[in-house]
C-alpha positions, 0 to 999 in steps of 0.5 A: 511470528513477528510481534506486530501480527498480534496487533488488535487493529491491523495496520500496514506499510509499503516499501516501494523499491527502485531507482526508477521511482526516485529518479522520476522516470517511473510514476508509482501507482502501486501505493495508491492502489494498495492503499485503497484496496487495503482500506476496503479490507479494514487495514489502513496503510499507515506508511509508504517508503520509497527506497533506492536499489541499495541493500542497507536502505532496503534492509533498514526499511523492512526491519523498521516497518515489520516491527510496528505493522501487522503487514508489510508489502514490498513492490519491485526488485524481484526480476532477473537483472543485477539490480533486482536485489529485493529478495536478498535484502529481505532475506538479510533483514531476517537473517535467512539464506537465499536458496533455489526453491524447487517449486519456484523453479518448476513454475518457471520451467513450465512457463518458459517451456510453454513459450519455447524460451530458455530458462537461462541463469538470469531468469533462474535467479527469480527461483531463488527464495529466502529459506522458510518463505512461502511462495506468492503466486504470480498468475501473469508471468509465473515468477513468484513473490514470497511471504516471510513472516509478516512481509509480503514481497510483490512485483513492481509491475502494477498489473502483476502486483495487483494479480499477486495481491488478489491471490493473497488477500484472503490470507489477510485479517482485516477490520471494518472497511474504512469509508470516506465522505467528502464535503466540497465547496468554495470556502477558504480553509482558514475560515473553517480550520478552527471549527474542523479542529473542534470537530476532530476533537469531538469525533476522535474515531474519524479522521478529518482532512482538508484539501484545498483546490483552485478552479479558475480564479476561485479557491475552495476546499474539500473536507474528507472524513474517514472512518468505519462507522457510516452513520458517524461519517454522515453526522460529521459530514452534515456538520461540515456542510453546515459550516460551509452553508453558514459561510454562504456556500452550497456544498457538495457531498459524496463518497470518495472512491 
């Protein structure tokens, strides 16, 4: 078991794999969804890396992140084509062999048999899993992901990734859900920056971020407070709202989905 799994406060990282993401051809939505889902489970997503279909880059990312996070997730690169190299790369990161997994093969045989589709050599690649890994069920297209120690390998297609994650969510140990409260008005960040820094120092158990915006010819800022204690969030939120009112603005306050 990885030393990272003994971390008292669980944290997670994500490796998004695929040239199509880096080229801009495909817009990633998995990171946003997974970050929100994990936050609700009390497992903050601390880092996201996007790497190419390159063995050295994938191995380096997986090894770097698994050593300092409770959980690591990867998305993409577990299909039937030549550039789907995630499985062999994760195996290499652990020094494990990739072998034909009998249960994975059985699932694929059943899936393609029901559809009267040939389980050809390319499709059978998806039944090759690192030795010692546990399968992650794929209720959408049958080809499984897998877990090797604290690394969870998921599909890149968003609907499949989400279904696979939902199937393993109960195996993850989280903390108190991370909540978010936003206070928004037409104030300039520079006018409240010093006071926000003071608040952050006074409330170290919260994370206070300021996000500027422009609407028409007016600019403003949305201050988002994140933490696990709803009473503390409200307390900090009220003080941020007062800062904005003192500047003559009427702030709006609400939870962030």
